N, C-alpha and C positions, 0 to 999 in steps of 0.2 A: 385482664392482663396486668401483670405486675411490672412496673418500670424500675430498673435498678439505678435510680438517681441518688446522689448524695444529698443530705439535708443539712442546711445551715441553721442551727438552733437559735442563734442570736437574731437573725433577721426573719426567720420563719419562712424562708424561701428555699426553693430547690436549686441546686447547681446542675446545669446541663452537663451531659457527658463531654469529655474532652474530644475535640475534633482533630483531624489530620488534613493534609492537603487533598488526599484522595476523597475523604468524606466531604470536604468543602466542594469539590468538583461534582460529587454526587448530588449535593444539595442544589447546585446551580442547575443541574439537569432536571431534578424533580425533588421536591420536599418529601414526597412519600418514599422515594427511593432512599433518601438519607435516613428517614425515620426507621424504615425496615432494616437497613444495614446496621443501625445502632441497636435497635430493640428486638428485632426478630430476624437475625441473619440466616437462620436455618431455612427460611422460606425461599432463599435464593437458589437459582439453578447453578450447579457446579460448572465451572468453565469446561467446555469440551476440549478435545485434543488440539484442535486448530487454534483456539484462543489461548490455550496454555503454551503452545509453541510461540505465539506472538509475545507472550509475557516473558518466556525464557529468552527469546531473542533480544528483548529489551534489556534483560539482565546482562547478557553477554556483551552487548554494545556498551552498556554502562561501565563494565569492568575495563573494556578496551579503551574507552575514552579517558579513563584515569591515567593511562600510560602516556597520554598527550601532555601530562603535567609532571615531569620528572621531579622526584623529591617530595611529592605530595604524600600526605599521611591519611590512612583510612581510620575512621572511628570504628573500632572493632565491636563495641557493644551492639547487641542485636536490636531489632525494631521493637521488641517487647520490653527491653531493658531501658525504660525511659530515663530514669534518674541517672543511671550510670552513663548513658550516652550523652546526656546534657553536660554532666561533669567532665567527661572525657573531652568533649568539644571545647568547653571553656578552658581547659588546661592547654590544649593545642593552640588556641587563639593567642596565648601569651608568649609563644615561642616565635620570635621574629624571623628565625631562620627557616621556618616551614613555609614553602611557597604556596601550598594549596592544601585544603582539608576536604576529604571525601566523606560523604554521608554524615556531615555535621548535623547535630541535633539542636533545635532551638524551640523554645516554647514562649508564647506570648498571647495574651487575650484569649486563653482557653484553647489554643491551637498548637499542636506539636507538628513540626515539619522536619524532614531529613533532606538536606540540600545535597544534590549530586556532587557539585564541585563549588567550593568557595576559594577563589584564587586571590592571593594577596597581590595587590597591584601597586602598593606604595609602602615602603618601609620608613617609618618616621622615628627618629631618635627621641623626639619630643611629641607628645600627643598620641592619639590612636591611629592605627593604620587604616587604609581604605581597602575595600574588597570588591571583587567582581563575582556576582552570583551567576552560576551557569547550570542550566537544566539540560540534561542529556536525553535526547529522544532518538528512537530507531527509525523514525519517519524521515522523509526526504525534503520536507518543507515546514515552514512555520504555520501552525493552525491556531484558530481562535482559542481552542481549549488549552493550548500551550501557554497563551498569554494569561488566561485565568489561573492556570497552575502557578505561573511566576508571580502573579499579583498577590496571592495568598502567602507564598514563600517570602517575597520581599517585605510584605506587611509584618510578618512575624520576625524576620531577621532584623529589620530596622527597629522594630519595637523593643528588641533586647539591647539596643544601643549601638549596634554596629553601623558603620558608615559604608553605604554601598555606592560606588562610583558608576557601576553599570550592572544591568540585568540582561543576561544573554541566553539564547537558545543554541545548543550545539546539536546538529543533526547530520544525517548521512548526506554526502555529496554524491549523487548518482552519476555525475560527470567524471568521476575518478576512474581512470583505466589502470587496473592492477597489472604491473609488468612482471610479476613473479618475485620470489624472495620475500624480504621484509615489507610489510604493508606500510605505506607512507601515511602516517596518521594525520599529518597536517593537510594532506590532500583528501583523505577519506572523510574527514569531518569538516563541516562548515560551522563557523561561529558567528551568529548574527546578534548585534546589539539591538534589543527591542525595548530599551529603557523607556522611551517615550510612550509607546503603546501600553506598556505595563503600568506606568504611572497613571494613565487615564483610567485604567481599570481598578487600580489600587484605591482610588477615591471612593469606589463603591463597596469596598470590602467590609467596612464596619457595619453598614446598613444590611448587607447580605448576611453577615454573621449573626447579627441581632435577630433577623427573621428566622434563621435556621435554629438558633438556640430556643426561640419561643416555641417553634414547632416541636422540638424534641422534649419539651416539658409537658406536652399534652398527654392525656391518658390513652388516646387512640391516634392512629396515623391519620394524616389529612386525607380528605376525599379528593382524589385526582383521577380524572378519566383518562385511561390509556389512549394515546394517539401517536403522532409522528415523533413527539419529543422523547418517546421511549427508546428511540433508535439513534438519537443524535445528542452528543457526539459519539456515544458508545451504546452498544446494545445493553439495555438494562437487565440485570440478572433476575429481576422480579417480574419480568414480562409474563411468564407462564402463570405465576401466582395471581397477578392482577387481571388476567384475561380468562381465567379458568371457568368463569360463569358466563362468558360471552357465547352467543349462538354460533353454530358452524358457518352461518351465512352473515356474520357480523359485517357491517359496512366497511370496517378497516381491512377486511380481507379482499376488498376490491383492488385488483392490480393497477399499475400505471401511475400517472401523476396524482399525487396526494392532494393537490389543490382541488381537484374534482371531489374527492372524498370529503374534504373540509367543507366545501360548499354544500354538499348533501347533508352533512351533519348539522350545519347551521339551519337547514330547512327542516330539521327534526327527523331525518331519515336514519334509522339505526341498523337496518338489515339490507342486504343486497336485493332481496325480494320486494322491498318497499320502494325501490327506485321507480318513479313514474314512467310510463310510456312516453317516448319523445324526448327523454333526457339525452343531452348530447354526451355520448360516451365514445371512447376509442373502440376499435374493432375488438381488441382483446377484452375490454371491459364489457362490451355488449354480449360477447359469447359467455362470459361468466354470469351476467345477469340472466340470459336466456336459459342457462343451465341444462342444455340438451346436447346430445351427441350430434356433431355436424360433419358432413363429408362433402368435399368438393367433387363436382362431376369430372374434374381432370385428374383426380388422385391416381387412378389406374394407369393412365398414360404417363404421368410423371414418374411413377415407380418403375415402369418398364424401361426407362431411359438408361438404366445401368447395364453394363456389359460384363460378361463372365470371363474369368473367375472374379467374383466380387470380393474385394478385400474390405475389412471393417477395421479401421485404425483408430486407436486412442493413444495419446501421448501424455505422459506425466513429467512435470518439471519440478525443480527446486529453485527458489530464489533466495540467495544468500546476502544478508546485509553486509557481511564481511566476505569479499571475493576471495576465493581460494585457488582459482585456476588462472594462469597468465592470460592477459588480454580479455578479461571479463570485468564487468562493472558491478557495483552494488545493486542488488535486486534484479539483475539480469536473469531472465528465465533460462535455466540450464537443463536441457532434456536429459533424463536419466533412465527412462523406462518407456516401453511401448508394448502394445498388444495388438495382434492382427488375427482376426478370425476370417478364414477364407472359405467362401461358399462356391461350389461348382454348380453348373447348370442342373446337374442331377439332384442337387440338394445336399450332396455330401459336404461335410464340414471338417476343416482342419484348423489347428491353432498354432501360431508362432508367438513367442514372447521374448522380451529382453529386459533385464534389470541390472544396472551397474551398481554393484553392492560394495564398492571400495571408495576410499577417500582420495581418488585420483581423477584426473581429467577424463570425463565420460564421453565426450561428444563424438570423437572419431569412431570409437568402437560402436557406439549407439547408431551412428549414421551408416556405417558399413553393414551392420546386421539388418537394419531396416531396408536399405536398398536391395539387399539380397532377398529378403522376405517378400517385398512388394513386386519383384520381378519387372517385367515390361508390359504385361497385359492385364486388362480388367479395370473396372471402376474401383476407386478407393473411397469408401463411405466414411465420412467423419460426422461429428455432431458439434458444430460451431466452427468458427474461422480460426480457432486457436492452432490447430495442427498446421494449417497453411502458414500462419505467422512464424511458427517455430522452424518449419522447413525453409522458408525464405531466409530467415536469419542465418541458418547454417550454410545455405548456399552462398551467402555473401561472405561468411567467415572462412569457409574452407573451399577454395577454388577447385580442388580435386573432385568435389562432389557436385559441383554446379550443374553439369550437364545432366547427370542422373536425376537430381532434384527438380530440374526444369521440366523433365518429362513427367515426373511424379505429380507435379503441381497441376499439369493439364488433365490428370485423371481423377482429381479430387471431386467428390460428389457429396454435398452437405445435406444431411437428412433433416437438420433442424428447420431451415426455411420451408422444406417440403411439408413437414407436419404443421408448422405455424400457418402456412397459407392454404393448406388443403384438408386439415383434420382438427377437430376439437372434441374433447371428452370432458364431461363435468368433473371427473376426478383430477383434472389438471389444476383446478382451482386458480386458473389464470396464469399458471407457470408452465413454461415450455422447457424447463430444465429436465434433463433425461431422468433425474431422480424422481420427478413428479410424473412424467409421461409414462415411464416403463410400468410401474405397478397399476396404472389406470388402464393401459392397453393390454398388458400381459400380466394379469393378476398372479400367475404362478411364479413370476420372476420379479424380484425386487432387490433391495440392498440391506434389508433388516437383518439378514442372517450373517452379514459380513462384520468383521472386526473394524475394518476401515470402510466408511460409507460416504466419504466426500473428498473432493480434490484437495482442499485445504488440509484436511486431516492426513491425507496421503503424503503431502509435502512435509508436514510436521514429523510424521513417523519415519519417512525416509531420512530426514536430517538426524533424527535420534538414532536410527540404525547405523548410519555411516560415521557420524561425527561425535556421538555422545556415548552410546551403549558399548560396553566392553564385554558383557556376558554373551558368549557365543550362542547359548541356547535362546536367549531373548532376541539376539540378532536374527537367528534362523526363523523364529516365530514372526518377527516383523517382516522378514523377506517373504514368507508365505502369505501373510496378510496383504502385502502390497501387490503380489502377483494375482491373488484372487480378486482384488478390487479392480485392477486394470482390465483383467480378463472379463469381468462382469460388464464393464462398459461396452466392450466390443461385442460380446454375446447379446447384450441388450439391443444393439443396432440390428443384428441379424434377426432377432425375434420381432422387433418392431416392424421391419420391412415385411416379414412373412405375414404377420397378422393383418397389417394394413392392406397388403396385396389381396389377402383372402376376403377382407371386407369389401374391397372394390369389385372383386369377381362376384361375390354374393349379391351385390347391388347392380350387377350388369354394367359396371363402369370400366369396360375393357375396349 
């Protein structure tokens, strides 16, 4: 492998590649991740739609946060225009009338950072001004990784000679209740001074940078065994690359508390099949170890508890960082879609569905259509407690629906605990997600043929359809994909019930 490092002829040493704050954070998570991001980025897995939606939301929030500082100026040079951005930032710093600089570029100690907001907090006729460094996050609280982010930023900015009076994190305040009209930005955003915590971490920056630069000069990536650190604080994009040679029954595929996995690894156990008899495992972990199909003697009786007509309900929501509908809060789940497959005692199946495809308040139309579809009779099969939570939320929000929803809540029948307590298939691999359960129990039915294959992706695509996309052809394609995905979830419940009931009958569990 050839490493594209620059060479210093006078000293005979190599100069490590320039770092950024994102690369610094990658290095804190794993030196191998940093090495691959710099030298072999093509090995990374491309972010899926769900992750891309999170990134896009962060960009939207960042732009909105700038409006919180009237008169601020954006550094227009792009992230690849290093020298131009640094020069543009330096020029803006000299103008005392500018109250804030957005996306300012600073370089020091081989690290380039772009600062979300640099606010001028003191205008001095003599001497240099002081500043407040503010990092904007779309999250709702301060996390350790945010402090690490700010530690490298403040290290670089201070290294260029600027005086920082405070280092702050600006994040979403989920307690803000949007009343309609113009969003109250001072209420939407919370600004927390985390200077002390950042100072404590900044003391470690030089040592951490030195270690990273040393690693980057090596001819090969460091040897790092994949484990829990690959998922904290973020999912590593090189997970597939680093685990491609691992066996299907690799010990880290054991579900549940990872302390147990770590304990087993320390004992030299590398596969699930190597776990000794008598090892203390959770019920789910024991089933994965045994790796056999298991059926409870009560499965048939439990499945017969439903009453016809049997409804199969799935609800999809969108959670907006920026609330758009009156009397909603940031990240409040807003129901926008549902699917209902209805099975009669004869086996006849019909399907109702709803999708609010406009940028308007969806909840009342959504609720009215759902109440009509569910009627007053029959069990309502769901998969998880999410549907119950959303219905309760709407019952509290809209008094006119409270009576109908109260009756609906009494009819809910959750298939997830039924399967978890009464059935296991090796194909679950320890996961009771419907995405894992369906293809194992009903091989002819899965999600691989769908454009949208997960709830997070559905929420992301819904947001794009309603609030971003302007091409009506693309909007129509997104609408069709959303409808197919939601309908698959409810059809999955129908087929799971049918197959499990047949298994119970075949075994005489009636």
